[in-house]
KEDREN-573774 format. One record per residue: residue number from 1; residue in one letter; x, y, z of N, C-alpha, C in turn. Coordinates in pm, 1 decimal, decimal comma, always signed. Atoms other than C-alpha are relative to their C-alpha. Example, Ala and Ser with C-alpha at 12.3 -4.5 7.8 and 13.67 -1.06 7.14 Angstrom:
// KEDREN-573774
TILUM:1:a:+89,0:-119,0:+0,0:+1230,0:-450,0:+780,0:+90,0:+120,0:+0,0
TILUM:2:s:-82,0:-119,0:-6,0:+1367,0:-106,0:+714,0:-77,0:+109,0:+73,0
***
This chain:
// KEDREN-573774
TILUM:1:s:+134,7:-49,8:-4,5:+11250,6:+9803,1:+7385,7:-65,5:+26,5:+131,4
TILUM:2:r:+52,8:-53,3:-113,2:+11074,5:+9974,7:+7667,9:-158,6:-5,3:+16,0
TILUM:3:c:+146,6:+2,8:-6,8:+10713,0:+9945,3:+7793,6:-53,3:+141,4:+74,5
TILUM:4:i:+29,5:-141,6:-62,1:+10717,4:+10296,4:+7990,0:+96,7:+91,2:-18,5
TILUM:5:n:-105,5:-98,0:-0,3:+10879,1:+10617,0:+7946,5:+8,0:+76,5:+128,6
TILUM:6:m:-11,7:-56,6:-133,2:+11036,4:+10779,1:+8255,4:+76,1:+127,9:-7,9
TILUM:7:e:-56,1:-134,2:+3,5:+11138,2:+11134,4:+8316,6:+138,7:-19,3:+72,7
TILUM:8:e:-114,3:+24,7:-64,0:+11496,1:+11187,8:+8434,7:-11,0:-15,5:+161,8
TILUM:9:d:+5,1:+0,9:-159,7:+11397,9:+11243,2:+8801,9:-109,3:-107,3:+48,9
TILUM:10:d:+94,7:+89,9:-51,3:+11144,0:+10954,4:+8806,0:+85,5:-147,9:+35,8
TILUM:11:a:-56,4:+136,9:-49,6:+11221,5:+10601,7:+8972,9:-99,5:-106,3:+21,8
TILUM:12:c:+69,9:+120,3:-37,2:+11089,4:+10257,3:+8980,5:+5,2:-30,8:+133,1
TILUM:13:i:-6,8:+66,4:-140,8:+11002,5:+10152,1:+9338,6:-43,8:-124,4:+16,6
TILUM:14:g:+58,1:+134,3:-6,6:+10862,1:+9812,3:+9255,1:-101,3:-11,3:-94,8
TILUM:15:f:+116,9:+27,4:+81,5:+10595,7:+9641,9:+9070,3:-85,7:-113,0:+70,0
TILUM:16:a:+81,7:+113,8:-47,6:+10306,4:+9417,3:+9143,1:-84,7:-47,3:-117,1
TILUM:17:l:+87,4:+76,7:+93,8:+10111,7:+9173,7:+8924,4:-160,8:+31,1:+56,6
TILUM:18:v:+137,5:-34,6:-26,7:+9737,8:+9295,2:+8917,6:-92,3:-99,7:-67,7
TILUM:19:p:+98,4:+101,5:+67,4:+9470,8:+9018,5:+8857,2:-88,6:+77,7:-93,8
TILUM:20:p:+96,9:-44,2:+91,7:+9246,4:+9094,6:+8577,7:-132,0:+44,5:+67,8
TILUM:21:t:+125,7:-26,4:-65,6:+8957,0:+9091,2:+8818,4:+12,4:+108,0:+107,8
TILUM:22:c:-36,9:-95,6:-101,1:+9119,6:+9335,7:+9066,0:-74,2:+136,7:-41,5
TILUM:23:q:+54,3:-124,4:+16,5:+8914,7:+9658,5:+9106,5:+80,3:+134,8:+61,1
TILUM:24:y:-59,4:-112,4:-64,6:+9131,4:+9861,8:+9349,5:+134,2:-23,1:+19,7
TILUM:25:l:-128,0:-4,2:-41,9:+9476,7:+9961,1:+9443,0:+3,6:+92,1:+123,5
TILUM:26:f:-43,3:-65,0:-105,7:+9600,0:+10057,6:+9786,8:+126,9:+83,6:-33,3
TILUM:27:v:-115,0:-90,2:+25,5:+9833,2:+10359,4:+9770,8:+49,7:+59,4:+128,0
TILUM:28:l:-72,1:-37,8:-123,4:+10078,9:+10462,8:+10055,4:+111,1:+95,9:-25,6
TILUM:29:t:-144,9:-90,4:+25,7:+10329,4:+10757,1:+10088,5:+79,2:-26,4:+120,2
TILUM:30:d:-107,1:-7,5:-109,8:+10629,0:+10782,6:+10306,1:-46,1:+55,3:+128,2
TILUM:31:r:+36,2:-74,3:-112,5:+10454,6:+11017,7:+10524,7:-121,8:-50,1:+48,6
TILUM:32:g:+120,1:+55,8:-59,4:+10163,5:+10788,2:+10597,5:-137,9:+26,7:-61,9
TILUM:33:f:+123,4:-31,3:+63,9:+9897,2:+10924,2:+10370,1:-29,8:-120,6:-89,1
TILUM:34:m:+42,1:+126,2:+71,3:+9691,3:+10635,8:+10212,0:-125,3:+36,1:-54,3
TILUM:35:k:+128,4:-12,5:+68,7:+9387,8:+10592,9:+9992,8:-19,4:-136,7:-81,4
TILUM:36:i:+24,7:+94,5:+101,6:+9229,5:+10327,1:+9780,6:-64,9:+67,7:-130,8
TILUM:37:v:+44,2:-37,2:+123,9:+9191,9:+10383,4:+9416,6:-66,1:-82,3:-86,6
TILUM:38:e:+66,6:+78,7:+95,8:+8946,3:+10248,8:+9163,0:+89,6:-12,0:-126,2
TILUM:39:i:-77,5:+0,1:+126,5:+9158,2:+10103,4:+8876,8:-51,9:+66,8:-112,3
TILUM:40:d:+69,2:-72,4:+123,0:+8900,5:+10242,2:+8634,8:+17,5:+147,8:+7,2
TILUM:41:d:+2,0:-156,9:-14,6:+8976,2:+10602,6:+8771,2:+110,5:+52,2:-84,9
TILUM:42:g:-113,5:-59,7:+83,7:+9201,3:+10689,8:+8486,2:+145,5:-45,0:-5,8
TILUM:43:l:-137,7:+63,7:-34,4:+9483,0:+10441,1:+8550,1:+57,8:-76,0:-119,9
TILUM:44:a:-24,3:+76,6:+125,5:+9473,5:+10291,1:+8208,6:+141,3:+77,0:-55,9
TILUM:45:l:-118,6:-53,5:+57,6:+9823,6:+10336,5:+8040,9:-26,2:+85,3:-133,5
TILUM:46:r:-1,8:-74,2:+139,6:+9845,5:+10607,6:+7782,6:+130,6:+34,8:-64,3
TILUM:47:k:-116,1:-50,9:+60,6:+10099,1:+10711,0:+7539,2:+18,2:+144,1:+10,6
TILUM:48:k:-27,3:-152,2:-19,2:+10270,3:+11046,4:+7582,5:-77,8:+66,0:+92,4
TILUM:49:a:+87,6:-59,5:-104,3:+10060,9:+11129,9:+7892,5:+53,9:-51,8:+138,3
TILUM:50:s:-51,3:+44,3:-137,3:+10180,1:+11134,5:+8257,9:-121,2:-40,4:+79,2
TILUM:51:t:+98,5:+23,4:-70,1:+9971,8:+10976,5:+8484,2:+57,0:-35,8:+141,5
TILUM:52:y:-52,9:+17,5:-128,2:+10015,9:+10994,4:+8862,4:-120,7:-68,8:+95,1
TILUM:53:i:+95,5:+75,4:-70,0:+9837,7:+10808,7:+9128,6:-59,8:+60,1:+144,7
TILUM:54:i:+25,0:-66,2:-114,2:+9846,8:+11025,8:+9436,9:+50,6:+153,7:+4,3
TILUM:55:n:-59,3:-129,6:-25,3:+9893,1:+11401,1:+9504,7:+98,2:+23,3:+106,1
TILUM:56:l:-114,2:-9,5:-109,2:+10210,9:+11423,1:+9698,9:+16,0:+128,0:+58,1
TILUM:57:e:-38,1:-127,8:-63,0:+10284,2:+11692,9:+9954,7:+131,9:+22,2:-33,1
TILUM:58:d:-137,4:-30,6:+25,1:+10605,7:+11869,5:+9911,0:+102,6:-87,6:+74,2
TILUM:59:g:-101,2:+85,3:-54,6:+10900,9:+11640,6:+9973,3:-51,7:-152,5:+12,8
TILUM:60:g:+57,1:+148,0:-16,8:+10670,6:+11327,6:+9993,4:+35,5:-91,2:-113,6
TILUM:61:h:-41,5:+95,9:+109,0:+10738,4:+11008,8:+9816,5:-100,4:-109,2:+15,1
TILUM:62:l:+77,0:+116,5:+3,1:+10529,6:+10728,9:+9705,0:+76,4:-128,8:+56,4
TILUM:63:f:-57,5:+99,2:-83,1:+10596,5:+10424,5:+9927,5:-39,3:-139,9:-52,5
TILUM:64:a:+31,5:+130,6:+47,4:+10380,8:+10140,5:+9807,1:-126,5:+10,4:-75,1
TILUM:65:v:+146,0:+7,6:+50,1:+10081,9:+10058,8:+9559,3:-3,3:-158,5:+0,8
TILUM:66:r:+46,2:+123,1:-13,8:+9917,0:+9719,6:+9625,3:-131,3:-26,4:-65,9
TILUM:67:p:+134,7:+32,5:+24,0:+9630,8:+9537,6:+9472,2:-80,4:-31,1:+122,7
TILUM:68:v:+80,6:+35,8:-113,4:+9361,3:+9507,2:+9719,5:-154,0:-9,6:-15,6
TILUM:69:k:+153,7:+25,1:+19,6:+8995,6:+9394,5:+9763,4:-78,2:+3,6:+124,3
TILUM:70:s:+61,6:-12,5:-113,3:+8718,0:+9433,5:+9992,4:+9,5:-128,3:+94,2
TILUM:71:g:-14,3:+101,8:-88,5:+8758,8:+9226,1:+10313,0:+131,2:-23,3:+46,6
TILUM:72:d:-137,1:+18,2:-29,0:+9145,3:+9250,4:+10296,1:+43,2:+67,7:+120,8
TILUM:73:e:-68,8:-64,1:-104,1:+9368,7:+9358,7:+10583,5:+127,8:+51,9:-62,9
TILUM:74:i:-111,8:-68,1:+45,8:+9622,3:+9611,7:+10518,7:+101,6:+14,2:+126,4
TILUM:75:h:-83,9:-9,2:-112,4:+9943,5:+9582,7:+10753,4:+103,7:+113,4:-54,9
TILUM:76:i:-104,5:-101,4:+15,2:+10173,6:+9888,3:+10781,9:+95,7:-8,2:+110,3
TILUM:77:g:-113,7:+20,9:-90,4:+10509,4:+9835,9:+10956,5:+99,0:+98,6:+25,9
TILUM:78:t:-94,7:-82,0:-36,1:+10738,8:+10060,6:+11130,7:+103,3:-85,0:+96,3
TILUM:79:k:-99,6:+79,4:-92,9:+11044,8:+9961,4:+11336,8:-52,9:-46,5:+122,5
TILUM:80:s:+59,3:+33,1:-148,2:+10840,3:+9951,1:+11665,2:-147,7:-62,1:-13,1
TILUM:81:k:+137,8:+67,1:-10,0:+10491,5:+9838,8:+11553,2:-43,3:-10,5:-140,3
TILUM:82:d:+77,6:+44,8:+109,5:+10259,7:+9690,3:+11289,4:-140,1:+38,3:+17,4
TILUM:83:t:+130,1:-42,3:-2,3:+9945,7:+9865,6:+11223,6:-85,9:-77,2:-95,9
TILUM:84:v:+59,6:+65,9:+84,7:+9665,5:+9668,4:+11088,9:-155,2:+87,4:-37,3
TILUM:85:l:+107,9:-72,5:+43,8:+9377,2:+9839,7:+10894,6:-93,5:-101,0:-73,9
TILUM:86:k:+75,2:+85,7:+97,7:+9081,6:+9678,2:+10720,0:-46,3:+83,7:-135,1
TILUM:87:f:+18,5:-68,6:+115,4:+9003,2:+9772,2:+10365,6:-114,4:+121,3:+23,7
TILUM:88:e:+118,5:-76,4:-29,6:+8678,6:+9949,5:+10467,0:+42,5:+115,6:+87,5
TILUM:89:d:-54,8:-111,6:-81,4:+8894,8:+10183,8:+10700,3:+56,3:+99,8:-75,7
TILUM:90:v:-94,7:-96,2:+100,1:+9091,0:+10345,1:+10413,9:-115,8:+47,6:-105,4
TILUM:91:p:+87,4:-76,1:+79,7:+8902,2:+10599,1:+10210,6:+29,5:-44,1:-156,8
TILUM:92:v:-26,4:+19,8:+147,1:+8835,3:+10531,4:+9840,8:-9,0:+144,4:-55,5
TILUM:93:q:+6,8:-128,3:+46,7:+8926,1:+10849,1:+9660,0:+58,3:-10,7:-134,6
TILUM:94:s:-55,8:-13,9:+135,5:+9035,4:+10975,3:+9318,8:+165,1:-5,4:+3,5
TILUM:95:r:-154,0:+2,7:+28,8:+9386,4:+10952,6:+9174,5:+65,2:+123,3:+42,5
TILUM:96:k:-45,3:-124,4:-10,0:+9412,3:+11325,4:+9209,6:+11,8:+49,6:+158,0
TILUM:97:a:+0,2:-29,9:-149,3:+9357,7:+11333,7:+9602,1:+116,2:-43,8:+65,4
TILUM:98:k:-119,3:+38,5:-71,5:+9638,2:+11321,2:+9852,4:-8,3:-103,3:+103,5
TILUM:99:g:+39,1:+97,5:-95,9:+9476,6:+11059,5:+10072,9:-13,2:+46,8:+134,1
TILUM:100:k:+22,1:-51,5:-135,2:+9428,8:+11054,6:+10444,7:+113,6:-65,2:+71,4
TILUM:101:r:-88,9:+79,3:-89,5:+9666,4:+10986,7:+10725,0:-79,2:-57,1:+109,1
TILUM:102:l:+83,7:+89,8:-72,4:+9498,5:+10716,4:+10925,3:+108,7:-55,4:+123,0
TILUM:103:i:-93,3:+42,7:-93,8:+9817,4:+10629,4:+11142,7:+94,8:+93,7:+48,8
TILUM:104:s:-87,9:-89,9:-52,4:+10061,7:+10822,1:+11355,0:+137,1:-74,0:-23,6
TILUM:105:l:-148,5:+70,2:-1,1:+10435,9:+10746,7:+11271,2:+76,0:+20,8:+111,0
TILUM:106:g:-80,6:-44,7:-133,1:+10569,3:+10911,8:+11583,9:+148,0:+19,0:-45,2
TILUM:107:g:-128,6:-34,2:+56,9:+10872,0:+11016,7:+11383,4:+75,6:-135,5:-61,2
TILUM:108:e:-42,4:+129,6:+64,5:+10937,6:+10662,1:+11258,1:-18,3:-12,4:-156,6
TILUM:109:n:+27,8:+22,8:+140,3:+10977,2:+10557,0:+10893,8:-84,0:-113,6:-33,0
TILUM:110:i:+61,0:+114,0:+50,9:+10743,6:+10312,0:+10714,6:+108,7:-106,6:-50,5
TILUM:111:i:-104,3:+98,2:+71,3:+10948,8:+10002,0:+10635,1:-61,8:-120,5:-66,8
TILUM:112:n:+70,7:+122,6:+50,4:+10668,6:+9756,1:+10538,5:-133,3:+30,0:-24,6
TILUM:113:a:+151,7:-1,5:+26,8:+10326,4:+9745,3:+10374,1:-49,5:-119,0:-81,2
TILUM:114:r:+51,1:+117,1:+72,7:+10155,1:+9442,9:+10283,6:-161,0:-29,8:+10,2
TILUM:115:i:+141,1:+23,6:-3,0:+9810,3:+9319,8:+10211,2:-34,9:-146,4:+27,2
TILUM:116:i:+46,1:+141,3:-36,7:+9651,8:+9006,5:+10384,4:-135,9:-39,0:-54,1
TILUM:117:s:+138,8:+36,1:+63,4:+9373,1:+8846,3:+10190,0:-78,5:-84,6:+99,6
TILUM:118:k:+75,9:+77,3:-102,7:+9076,9:+8726,5:+10416,6:-104,4:-86,3:-100,8
***
């Protein structure tokens, strides 16, 4: 028994338990584009319909999706630095938007993204 259908070139990069009271998801790509999406913005699971959470630029990949709430800190790590953003620093956008690049990666790769609840 399967709970989701995946296309041949799809991959599962992880999962997170989302509390029933959670209203937002933080979304981050490997190229540093990020946004916050309201869970009610068409993210309900549907049968036989594809749902995406961010409009990726050519060659980009989804890096992380994390439950987040107002007041949380968002930590994004590369090999040489850890950048801390506040929930309010990241734009709330529709699931069809590509997000906004709020940090400079300086040629490095993102290696970690975590949410610290305050």
